[in-house]
C-alpha positions in Angstrom: 28.7 -8.0 96.3 31.3 -10.0 94.3 31.8 -13.7 94.7 34.2 -16.3 93.2 34.3 -20.1 93.6 37.4 -22.3 93.1 37.9 -26.1 93.3 40.9 -27.7 94.9 42.3 -31.2 95.7 44.1 -32.4 98.8 46.1 -35.7 98.7 46.6 -37.7 101.9 50.3 -38.4 102.4 49.9 -39.1 106.1 48.3 -42.2 107.7 45.2 -44.0 106.3 41.8 -43.4 107.9 42.7 -39.7 108.5 40.1 -37.0 109.0 41.1 -33.4 108.3 39.1 -30.4 109.3 39.4 -26.9 107.8 40.4 -23.7 109.7 40.1 -20.4 107.8 41.6 -17.0 108.6 39.7 -15.0 106.1 41.2 -12.0 104.5 39.7 -8.6 105.9 36.5 -7.7 103.9 36.0 -11.2 102.6 33.8 -14.1 103.7 35.3 -17.5 102.9 33.3 -20.7 102.9 34.6 -24.2 102.3 32.6 -27.3 101.5 33.0 -29.8 102.8 34.5 -28.7 106.0 35.9 -32.2 106.8 37.8 -34.5 104.5 37.8 -38.2 105.3 40.6 -40.2 103.7 40.6 -43.9 103.8 43.9 -44.5 102.2 47.4 -43.1 101.7 47.7 -41.1 98.5 43.9 -40.8 98.2 42.8 -37.3 96.7 39.7 -35.6 97.7 38.1 -32.3 96.2 36.9 -29.3 98.1 35.3 -25.9 97.1 36.1 -22.5 98.4 33.7 -19.5 98.0 35.1 -16.0 98.4 32.3 -13.4 99.0 33.2 -9.7 99.2 31.0 -6.7 99.7 34.1 -4.4 99.5 34.3 -2.1 96.5 37.5 -1.4 94.6 39.1 2.0 95.2 38.5 2.0 99.0 41.4 2.1 101.4 43.3 -1.3 100.8 43.3 -2.8 97.5 44.5 -6.3 98.8 44.0 -8.6 101.8 45.6 -11.8 102.9 44.7 -14.8 105.0 44.9 -18.6 104.9 43.0 -22.0 104.7 44.5 -24.8 106.7 43.5 -28.4 106.8 44.3 -29.9 110.3 44.4 -33.7 111.0 41.6 -34.2 113.5 43.2 -36.9 115.7 46.4 -35.1 116.8 46.8 -31.8 114.8 50.3 -33.0 113.7 49.6 -32.8 110.1 48.7 -29.3 108.7 48.3 -28.3 105.2 48.3 -24.6 104.8 47.3 -22.6 101.7 47.8 -18.9 101.7 44.9 -16.6 100.4 45.5 -13.3 98.7 42.7 -11.3 97.4 42.8 -8.1 95.3 40.1 -5.7 94.2 40.2 -3.8 90.9 38.2 -1.0 89.5 35.5 -1.9 87.0 36.4 -0.6 83.7 
């Protein structure tokens, strides 16, 4: 099993007092976990951090060498604002 964690920031450019929930379309062969799953913004231009874990049981050299998906933050009140980040995962042989 292979895992990788990254940290990211999201900045609210919409309305104050906004809540965003995460939606994940995980790449095939990869489990994606996001914490926290909701971001609560009190102000415009406020930035909040979140962490993303990618966990794969797939081994390099099997069928596909890459997979794609996406992570989208959706404003909870009306779904009007959506912030999408593409995900691309590659596997490489261990040297």
